[in-house]
C-alpha positions in Angstrom: 147.6 158.4 -17.4 148.7 159.8 -14.0 146.7 157.0 -12.2 148.8 154.4 -13.9 152.0 155.8 -12.3 150.3 156.0 -8.9 149.4 152.3 -9.3 153.0 151.6 -10.2 154.2 153.4 -7.0 151.8 151.3 -4.9 153.0 148.2 -6.6 156.6 149.2 -6.1 156.0 149.8 -2.4 154.7 146.2 -2.0 157.5 144.8 -4.1 160.0 146.7 -2.0 158.7 144.8 1.1 158.7 141.5 -0.7 162.2 142.2 -2.0 163.5 142.9 1.5 162.1 139.5 2.6 163.6 137.5 -0.2 166.8 139.5 -0.2 167.5 139.1 3.5 166.7 135.4 3.2 169.5 135.0 0.7 172.1 137.4 2.2 171.7 136.1 5.7 174.5 133.7 4.7 176.9 136.7 4.6 176.9 137.2 8.4 175.5 134.0 9.9 177.5 131.2 8.5 180.7 131.6 10.6 178.8 131.9 13.9 176.4 129.1 13.1 179.0 126.8 11.7 181.3 127.1 14.7 178.6 126.9 17.3 180.4 129.5 19.3 177.2 130.6 21.0 173.6 129.5 21.0 171.5 130.1 17.9 169.3 132.5 19.8 172.3 134.6 20.8 173.6 134.7 17.2 170.2 135.9 16.0 170.1 138.6 18.6 173.5 139.9 17.7 172.7 139.8 14.0 169.4 141.5 14.5 171.1 144.3 16.4 173.6 144.6 13.6 170.9 144.8 11.0 169.0 147.4 12.9 172.1 149.6 13.4 173.1 149.2 9.8 169.7 150.1 8.5 169.6 153.3 10.6 173.1 154.3 9.5 172.6 153.4 5.9 174.3 155.6 3.3 170.9 156.4 1.9 170.0 156.3 -1.8 171.8 153.8 -3.9 173.3 155.9 -6.6 173.6 152.9 -9.0 169.8 152.8 -9.1 169.7 156.4 -10.2 172.6 157.0 -12.5 175.2 154.3 -12.1 174.1 152.0 -14.9 172.2 154.3 -17.3 172.2 158.0 -18.1 168.9 159.3 -16.6 168.8 162.4 -18.8 168.3 160.2 -21.9 165.1 158.7 -20.6 161.6 160.2 -20.2 159.6 159.8 -17.0 157.3 157.0 -18.4 160.4 155.1 -19.6 162.1 155.4 -16.2 159.0 154.0 -14.4 159.0 151.1 -16.8 162.6 150.3 -16.1 162.1 150.5 -12.3 159.0 148.3 -12.4 160.7 145.7 -14.5 163.7 145.6 -12.2 161.7 145.0 -9.0 159.5 142.3 -10.5 162.5 140.5 -11.8 164.5 140.9 -8.6 161.9 139.3 -6.4 161.3 136.3 -8.6 165.0 135.7 -9.2 166.1 136.0 -5.5 163.2 133.8 -4.5 164.3 131.1 -7.0 167.8 131.1 -5.5 166.4 131.0 -1.9 164.2 128.0 -2.8 167.2 126.2 -4.2 169.1 127.0 -1.1 171.9 128.8 -3.0 173.6 132.1 -2.0 173.7 134.8 -4.7 174.5 138.5 -4.8 171.7 141.0 -4.5 174.1 143.6 -5.7 174.9 141.8 -9.0 171.2 141.0 -9.5 170.0 144.5 -9.1 172.8 145.9 -11.3 172.2 143.5 -14.2 168.5 144.0 -13.9 168.9 147.7 -14.3 171.3 147.1 -17.2 168.9 144.7 -18.9 165.8 146.9 -18.5 167.5 150.1 -19.5 169.0 148.4 -22.6 165.6 147.1 -23.6 164.0 150.5 -23.3 166.9 152.2 -25.0 166.7 149.8 -28.0 162.9 150.5 -28.3 163.7 154.3 -28.4 166.5 153.7 -31.0 164.1 151.6 -33.1 161.5 154.4 -33.1 164.0 157.1 -34.0 165.2 156.9 -37.6 168.1 159.2 -36.9 169.6 156.7 -34.4 171.3 153.3 -34.7 172.6 150.6 -32.4 175.8 152.6 -32.1 173.9 155.2 -30.1 173.2 152.7 -27.3 176.3 154.0 -25.6 174.6 157.3 -25.0 172.0 155.6 -22.9 174.1 153.1 -21.0 177.1 153.7 -18.6 179.3 151.1 -20.2 182.4 151.8 -18.1 180.5 151.2 -14.9 179.1 147.9 -16.1 182.6 146.6 -17.1 184.1 147.7 -13.8 181.3 145.7 -11.9 181.9 142.6 -14.0 185.7 142.7 -13.4 185.0 143.3 -9.7 183.0 140.1 -9.6 185.7 138.0 -11.2 188.5 139.6 -9.1 186.6 139.2 -5.7 186.1 135.5 -6.3 189.8 134.8 -6.9 191.2 137.2 -4.3 188.8 136.2 -1.5 189.5 132.5 -2.0 193.2 133.0 -2.2 193.6 135.4 0.8 191.2 133.3 2.9 193.2 130.2 2.3 196.6 131.9 2.9 195.5 133.5 6.2 193.9 130.3 7.5 196.9 128.3 6.7 199.2 130.6 8.6 196.8 130.9 11.5 196.5 127.1 11.8 200.3 126.7 11.6 200.7 129.1 14.5 197.7 128.1 16.6 197.0 124.5 15.6 193.7 122.8 16.4 194.8 122.8 20.1 194.7 126.6 20.2 193.3 126.7 23.8 196.5 125.1 25.0 198.7 127.8 23.5 200.2 130.6 25.6 197.8 133.5 26.3 199.8 136.0 24.3 199.2 133.8 21.2 195.5 134.3 21.5 195.9 138.0 22.5 197.9 138.8 19.3 195.5 136.9 17.1 192.6 138.8 18.9 194.3 142.1 18.3 194.6 141.4 14.6 191.1 140.1 14.3 189.2 142.7 16.3 191.2 145.6 14.7 190.3 144.3 11.3 186.6 143.9 12.2 186.3 147.3 14.0 188.0 149.1 11.1 185.4 147.3 8.9 182.5 148.5 11.1 183.7 152.1 11.1 184.9 152.4 7.5 182.4 150.2 5.7 179.4 150.3 8.0 179.3 153.8 9.6 181.4 156.0 7.3 178.4 157.9 6.1 176.4 157.9 9.3 175.0 161.3 10.2 176.3 161.1 13.8 179.9 160.6 12.7 181.7 163.9 13.3 183.5 165.4 10.2 186.8 165.5 12.2 186.6 161.7 12.8 185.8 161.0 9.2 188.8 163.2 8.2 191.1 161.4 10.6 190.1 158.0 9.3 190.6 159.1 5.7 194.0 160.7 6.2 195.5 158.5 8.9 194.3 154.9 8.3 197.6 153.3 9.3 197.8 155.3 12.6 194.2 154.2 13.4 195.0 150.6 12.6 198.3 150.6 14.6 196.7 152.2 17.7 193.7 149.8 17.5 195.9 146.8 17.3 198.0 147.8 20.4 194.9 148.6 22.4 192.9 145.5 21.5 195.9 143.2 22.0 196.4 144.6 25.5 192.7 144.4 26.4 192.5 140.8 25.0 195.6 139.7 27.1 194.1 141.2 30.2 190.7 139.7 29.6 192.2 136.3 29.2 194.5 136.5 32.2 192.1 138.3 34.6 188.7 137.0 33.6 189.5 133.8 31.7 187.6 135.3 28.7 186.7 133.1 25.7 188.4 135.4 23.4 187.7 133.5 20.1 184.0 133.5 20.9 184.1 137.3 21.5 185.8 137.8 18.1 183.1 135.8 16.4 180.3 137.8 18.1 181.9 141.1 17.1 182.5 139.8 13.6 178.9 138.7 13.2 177.7 142.1 14.4 180.1 143.9 12.0 179.0 142.0 8.9 175.3 142.4 9.8 175.9 146.2 10.2 177.6 146.3 6.8 175.0 144.2 5.1 172.1 146.4 6.3 174.0 149.7 5.9 175.0 149.0 2.3 172.9 146.3 0.8 169.7 147.7 2.1 169.6 150.1 -0.8 169.7 147.1 -3.2 166.1 146.4 -2.0 164.6 149.8 -1.5 166.8 152.0 -3.7 164.8 151.4 -6.9 161.4 152.0 -5.4 162.6 155.2 -3.7 164.2 156.4 -6.9 160.8 155.8 -8.6 159.1 157.8 -5.9 161.5 160.7 -6.3 161.0 160.6 -10.0 157.2 160.8 -9.6 157.5 163.7 -7.2 159.8 165.6 -9.6 157.5 164.9 -12.6 154.2 165.6 -10.8 155.3 169.1 -9.8 155.9 170.1 -13.4 152.6 168.8 -14.9 154.6 167.9 -18.0 153.8 165.1 -20.5 155.4 161.9 -19.0 156.6 160.9 -22.5 158.5 164.1 -23.0 159.8 164.9 -19.5 163.5 164.0 -19.3 164.6 162.6 -15.9 167.8 164.7 -15.4 166.8 165.1 -11.7 167.9 161.6 -11.0 171.5 162.7 -11.5 171.3 164.7 -8.3 171.9 163.0 -4.9 168.9 162.5 -2.6 169.0 161.4 1.0 166.5 158.7 2.1 164.0 159.5 4.8 165.0 158.0 8.2 161.6 156.5 8.9 161.8 154.5 5.7 165.2 153.1 6.8 163.7 152.2 10.2 160.7 150.4 8.6 163.1 148.5 6.2 165.3 147.6 9.1 162.4 146.1 11.1 161.3 144.1 8.1 164.8 142.8 7.7 165.0 141.7 11.4 161.6 140.1 11.2 162.7 138.1 8.1 165.9 137.1 9.8 164.0 135.4 12.6 161.3 133.7 10.7 162.6 132.8 7.2 163.2 129.1 6.8 164.7 129.8 3.4 167.4 131.9 5.1 168.4 128.8 7.0 168.5 126.7 3.8 170.9 129.2 2.2 173.1 129.3 5.3 173.2 125.5 5.4 174.6 125.3 1.9 177.6 127.5 2.8 178.2 125.7 6.1 177.9 122.2 4.6 180.5 123.0 1.9 183.0 124.3 4.5 182.5 121.8 7.4 185.5 120.0 8.7 184.2 116.5 8.8 182.9 114.2 6.1 179.3 113.2 5.8 176.4 113.2 3.4 177.4 115.5 0.5 174.7 117.6 -1.1 176.3 118.1 -4.5 177.3 115.3 -7.0 180.8 115.4 -8.5 181.2 116.4 -12.2 183.8 116.3 -14.8 185.3 119.6 -13.9 185.4 119.0 -10.2 187.1 115.6 -10.7 189.8 117.1 -12.9 190.4 120.1 -10.6 190.9 117.7 -7.6 193.2 115.4 -9.7 195.3 118.4 -10.8 195.4 119.8 -7.2 196.6 116.4 -5.8 199.3 116.3 -8.4 200.4 119.9 -7.6 200.4 119.1 -3.9 202.6 116.1 -4.4 205.1 118.2 -6.5 205.3 120.8 -3.8 205.8 118.2 -1.1 208.7 116.7 -2.9 210.7 120.0 -2.6 209.7 120.9 1.0 212.1 120.0 3.8 211.1 116.9 5.7 211.3 118.6 9.0 208.8 121.3 7.9 206.4 118.8 6.6 206.5 116.8 9.9 206.0 119.9 12.0 203.2 121.3 9.8 201.4 118.0 9.8 201.4 118.0 13.6 199.7 121.4 13.6 196.9 120.1 11.5 196.1 117.0 13.7 192.7 117.4 15.1 192.1 116.5 18.8 190.3 113.2 19.2 187.2 114.6 20.8 184.0 112.6 20.1 181.0 114.9 19.9 177.4 114.0 19.2 176.3 115.0 15.7 173.8 117.6 16.7 176.3 119.3 18.9 179.3 119.0 16.6 180.5 122.3 15.0 181.1 122.4 11.3 184.5 124.0 12.0 186.4 125.4 15.0 186.5 128.9 16.5 189.8 129.8 14.8 188.4 129.2 11.3 185.2 131.1 12.1 187.3 134.1 13.4 189.5 134.0 10.3 186.4 133.9 8.0 185.0 137.1 9.7 188.4 138.8 9.9 189.4 138.3 6.3 186.0 139.1 4.9 186.1 142.3 6.9 189.5 143.4 5.7 188.8 142.7 2.0 185.5 144.5 2.0 187.1 147.5 3.9 190.0 147.7 1.3 187.6 147.5 -1.6 185.4 150.2 -0.1 188.3 152.6 0.5 189.4 152.1 -3.1 185.8 152.7 -4.2 185.7 149.3 -6.0 182.4 147.5 -6.5 182.3 144.3 -4.4 179.7 141.8 -3.5 179.6 140.9 0.2 178.1 137.5 -0.8 181.0 136.6 -3.1 183.6 137.7 -0.6 182.2 135.9 2.5 181.4 132.7 0.6 184.7 132.4 -1.1 186.7 133.3 2.0 184.8 130.4 3.8 185.7 128.1 0.9 189.4 129.2 1.0 189.7 128.7 4.7 188.1 125.3 4.5 190.6 124.2 1.8 193.6 125.5 3.8 192.3 123.7 6.9 192.4 120.4 5.1 188.6 120.1 5.4 188.5 119.0 1.7 190.2 115.6 2.1 190.2 112.8 -0.5 186.9 111.7 1.0 185.0 114.9 0.3 187.1 117.2 -2.0 185.4 116.2 -5.3 181.9 116.9 -3.8 182.9 120.2 -2.2 184.6 121.5 -5.4 181.5 120.5 -7.3 179.4 122.5 -4.8 181.5 125.6 -5.1 181.4 125.4 -8.9 177.6 125.1 -8.7 177.4 128.2 -6.5 179.8 130.2 -8.7 177.9 129.1 -11.8 174.8 130.3 -10.1 176.3 133.7 -9.6 177.0 134.1 -13.3 173.6 132.7 -14.1 172.3 135.4 -11.8 173.9 138.1 -14.0 172.7 136.6 -17.3 169.2 135.7 -16.2 168.7 139.1 -14.4 169.7 140.9 -17.6 167.5 138.9 -19.9 164.5 138.6 -17.6 164.5 142.4 -16.8 164.8 143.2 -20.5 161.7 141.0 -21.3 159.8 142.5 -18.4 160.6 146.1 -19.6 159.5 145.3 -23.2 156.2 143.9 -22.0 155.5 146.8 -19.7 156.5 149.4 -22.3 154.0 148.1 -24.8 151.3 146.6 -22.5 151.2 149.5 -20.0 148.4 149.0 -17.5 147.3 145.6 -18.7 150.8 144.3 -18.6 151.3 145.8 -15.1 148.3 143.9 -13.8 149.2 140.7 -15.5 152.9 140.7 -14.4 152.1 141.5 -10.8 149.5 138.8 -10.7 152.0 136.4 -12.2 154.6 137.4 -9.6 152.1 136.9 -6.8 151.1 133.5 -8.1 154.8 132.4 -8.5 155.8 133.6 -5.0 152.8 131.9 -3.3 153.4 128.7 -5.2 157.1 128.9 -4.2 156.2 129.5 -0.6 153.7 126.6 -0.5 156.1 124.3 -2.3 158.9 125.2 0.2 156.7 124.7 3.2 155.5 121.3 1.9 159.1 120.1 1.3 160.2 121.4 4.7 157.2 119.5 6.3 158.1 116.3 4.4 161.7 116.6 5.7 160.4 116.8 9.3 158.1 113.7 9.0 159.0 110.4 10.5 160.0 108.7 7.2 163.8 109.0 7.7 166.4 106.7 9.3 168.4 107.6 12.4 172.1 106.7 12.9 172.9 104.4 15.8 175.1 105.8 18.5 174.9 103.2 21.3 178.0 101.3 22.4 176.5 97.9 23.0 174.6 95.2 21.1 171.5 95.6 23.3 171.7 99.3 22.9 171.9 99.1 19.1 168.9 96.7 19.1 166.8 99.2 21.0 168.0 102.2 18.9 167.7 100.6 15.5 164.2 99.1 16.2 162.6 102.4 15.0 164.7 102.2 11.8 163.5 98.6 11.1 159.9 99.5 11.8 160.3 102.5 9.4 161.8 100.3 6.6 159.2 97.6 7.1 156.4 100.2 6.8 157.9 101.9 3.8 158.7 98.5 2.2 155.1 97.4 2.6 153.9 100.6 1.0 156.4 100.3 -1.9 155.5 96.7 -2.6 151.7 97.3 -2.5 152.1 100.4 -4.8 154.1 98.4 -7.3 151.4 95.6 -7.4 148.5 98.1 -7.6 150.3 100.2 -10.2 150.8 97.1 -12.4 147.2 95.9 -11.9 145.7 99.2 -13.1 148.7 100.2 -15.3 149.1 103.5 -13.4 152.4 104.8 -14.8 152.4 107.9 -12.5 152.1 105.8 -9.4 154.9 103.5 -10.5 157.1 106.5 -11.3 156.5 107.9 -7.8 157.1 104.5 -6.3 160.6 104.4 -7.9 161.4 107.7 -6.3 160.4 106.4 -2.9 162.6 103.3 -3.3 165.6 105.6 -4.4 165.0 107.7 -1.3 165.0 104.7 1.0 168.1 103.2 -0.7 170.0 106.4 -0.3 169.2 106.6 3.4 170.4 103.1 4.0 173.6 103.9 2.0 174.1 106.8 4.3 173.8 104.6 7.4 176.4 102.3 5.8 178.7 105.3 5.3 178.4 106.0 9.0 179.8 102.6 10.0 183.3 104.1 10.3 182.2 106.6 12.9 180.0 104.0 14.7 182.8 101.6 15.1 185.3 104.3 16.1 182.9 105.3 19.0 182.4 101.8 20.4 183.7 101.0 23.8 186.3 98.2 23.9 184.1 95.5 25.6 181.2 96.3 23.2 182.9 95.7 19.8 180.4 92.8 19.2 177.8 95.5 18.6 179.6 96.4 15.3 179.0 92.9 13.9 175.3 93.1 14.7 175.0 96.6 13.3 176.9 95.7 10.0 174.7 92.6 9.6 171.4 94.4 10.0 172.5 97.1 7.5 173.4 94.3 5.0 169.9 92.8 5.4 168.3 96.2 5.1 170.2 96.8 1.9 169.2 93.3 0.5 165.6 94.2 1.2 165.8 97.6 -0.6 167.6 96.0 -3.6 164.7 93.6 -4.0 162.1 96.4 -3.6 164.1 98.5 -6.1 164.1 95.7 -8.7 160.3 95.1 -8.2 159.5 98.8 -8.5 161.8 99.4 -11.6 160.7 96.2 -13.4 157.0 97.1 -12.9 157.6 100.7 -14.1 159.6 99.6 -17.1 156.9 97.1 -18.2 154.1 99.7 -18.1 156.3 102.5 -19.5 157.2 100.3 -22.5 153.5 99.6 -23.1 154.0 95.8 -22.8 151.0 93.5 -22.5 149.3 93.9 -19.1 149.2 91.1 -16.6 146.3 88.6 -16.9 143.4 88.5 -14.4 144.8 85.4 -12.8 148.2 86.9 -12.4 146.9 90.1 -10.8 144.6 88.0 -8.5 147.6 85.9 -7.3 149.8 88.9 -6.8 147.0 90.6 -4.8 146.7 87.5 -2.6 150.5 87.4 -2.1 150.5 91.1 -1.3 147.7 90.6 1.3 149.7 87.9 3.1 152.9 90.0 2.9 151.0 93.0 4.3 149.9 91.0 7.4 153.5 89.9 7.8 154.8 93.4 7.4 152.3 94.9 9.8 153.0 92.3 12.5 156.7 92.9 12.2 156.3 96.6 12.2 154.3 96.4 15.4 156.9 94.2 17.1 159.7 96.7 16.4 157.6 99.8 17.2 156.6 98.4 20.6 160.0 96.8 21.2 158.2 93.5 21.7 160.9 91.4 20.3 159.3 88.2 21.5 156.7 88.7 18.8 159.4 88.0 16.2 159.3 84.3 17.2 155.7 84.0 16.0 156.6 85.8 12.7 159.5 83.4 12.1 157.2 80.4 12.9 155.1 81.4 9.8 158.1 81.5 7.5 157.5 78.2 5.8 153.9 79.1 5.2 154.7 82.3 3.3 157.5 80.6 1.3 155.1 77.8 0.3 152.7 80.5 -1.0 155.4 82.0 -3.2 156.5 78.6 -4.5 152.8 77.8 -5.3 152.5 81.0 -7.4 155.7 80.1 -9.2 154.4 76.6 -10.0 151.1 77.9 -11.3 152.9 80.3 -13.6 155.1 77.5 -14.9 151.9 75.5 -15.8 150.4 78.6 -17.5 153.5 79.2 -19.5 153.5 75.6 -20.8 149.8 75.5 -21.7 148.4 79.0 -22.3 150.8 82.0 -21.8 151.6 83.8 -25.1 153.6 86.9 -23.9 157.3 86.5 -23.2 157.6 89.9 -21.5 154.6 89.2 -19.4 156.0 85.8 -18.3 159.5 87.3 -17.6 158.0 90.1 -15.4 155.8 87.8 -13.4 158.6 85.3 -12.7 160.9 88.2 -11.8 158.4 89.6 -9.3 157.9 86.3 -7.6 161.6 85.5 -7.4 162.4 89.0 -6.0 159.6 88.7 -3.6 161.2 85.4 -2.4 164.5 87.3 -2.0 162.8 90.1 -0.1 161.3 87.5 2.3 164.7 85.8 2.7 166.4 89.1 3.6 163.6 90.0 6.0 163.7 86.6 7.8 167.5 86.8 8.1 167.0 90.3 9.7 164.4 88.9 12.1 166.6 86.0 13.1 169.5 88.3 13.8 167.3 90.3 16.2 165.7 87.2 17.7 169.0 85.5 18.5 170.8 88.7 19.7 168.1 90.2 21.9 168.4 89.6 25.6 165.6 91.2 27.7 167.6 90.6 30.9 170.3 93.1 29.9 169.7 96.8 30.2 170.9 98.6 27.1 174.1 100.7 27.7 173.6 104.4 27.7 175.9 106.8 25.8 178.6 108.4 28.0 177.8 111.9 29.1 181.5 112.8 29.4 182.2 111.9 25.8 179.1 112.4 23.7 178.9 110.2 20.7 179.3 111.4 17.2 176.8 111.8 14.4 173.1 111.3 15.0 172.2 113.5 12.1 168.9 112.8 10.5 168.8 112.1 6.8 
């Protein structure tokens, strides 16, 4: 029996490492989003600062997470074997749940997940104990569970979401009114005072939240901070304001960048110092339980774990190892970047491709907010409205998409400052608080106050926030249920269940890793369209040639797949083909959405380039619409089990496809090699390919009159031929546009280096 618990400890050690990896991948959003979104410094610098913060936080961690030992359940009511089942169920559930959210690219709370997993597992074991004891009933569940703690945590979640969003919006609105978007043009003392507030808030956060329980903190310092918080804050504000003013005046320091670097370090320290125990607290509690039980030699089914009620300090070497794993994960986890991207995308200042689709709730929230805003505007003085509107006017600086920040330095600094203050206050009041919830909702509040959620994007951003918040509550529910199920299986299955569940966890994690790597690889492949950023017609011709070659190649593949899928009635291929068409169509729609930015960036003498660009996008859209119809009609025919095409029809379609493939390949080569003179030879064969389509249509007419007996078959075949003709028309119009517009004697204009052009983001 003892060997079973040894195996459990070994498994928990491996699970602790895995949990650190998936946990850091998700919680990296807490301290990276502001620095990454503002592009205050290089990504490498951000990672170095965050890594140092994580390392410091890990080494100054407050040690054992009390909630894992006695915060959720009463340890004296459970025997050693039951405690091990609870801890094992918690760790298995935690890894799988966090990895799921990482794969989806959604931030969630490691604190909430671990708490509700402990709650679910302990409830399941308690119910099993109650069921076995005839003297107990469901009412006795309260003896096993710390109900008050669970209720406080749930209320803390709800409160933190509302408070963080509201305070973040209010502070950002005031900051923007005072500093505007032209904050660098304001007097130095403006920036100095702002810096004093921000750095004081952040430093107080580091000391109170991150280092309050560090061993090297002298008792006198801790006492001073506890008894004189306002004195500390006042002195810090005066000192940091003075230093900031001198730094700006004497050294021309970039004070907002310094604030962001300090804030990133602060949140990284707090994350590692406090959330580290979410990942290793349970395994270490299990190890302490085993140590206590093994010394007694008692029966594991009768030994009550009252020892868990006593505080135990974590060994420093374990904290060091955990810190190194966290830093390693921070640098190499692609899932961490996906989670950060969700937060940054939802708070970015400009419009663009939105990740989340609007829903009924988001539409009505936006509609109600617009109505409320109009009501408030009616009672505000006209002079105030005019002045405030000027403060929110963004400078007309055109920046290339890859270099454009999601938001400016002021908003990034406010994000870090407000999150620091709120978490510090909650810590001093000993209130449970999720750093994920606070940092995310502060970022959403500041983006709303900064008018980043305009009429063009609000409904999508609100939908995204609702999805993330819904995911948080889903975390709590799913953590509770999944941990309870795991505990039930482990309790009854013992060693066999342990092997089975660990094997299942490994398989799911490996599968998730391979799936994520595959999807990341696909995103990096060449099959995506680039936005034009040149300012002349010849420049657009050169830039868009790769897009045309891409569309031609993918169009050829889609058309051939549709014909082959019809010929052999391959429903799976046709379904996949529809997905490829939808992807291509969405990318072209995104290029059309970028027309506004493209035209705005044009130089005055080169406005003709916009006409060319708009025309080729229209032709590309016509081509995809024809491909879309062909693909969907083919899929529908086979999916509805209609009569398959005749041998003659398949033979004719194959012949047509072969001719189109030659045409597509020649065109693709012309655009890939920028040999636009080859387009002339393609256009010279236009009549030949049109005649071939008309010949197939005429043959089908004769078959319909003499021998065809399937209306669905006939309708499909005519539709395919007519849409093929439309596809050819759109393609020939596109080629003629290029053929007549290209001038090899003119060198394409290059983008200006003084004003980088906006938006070359890949799809």
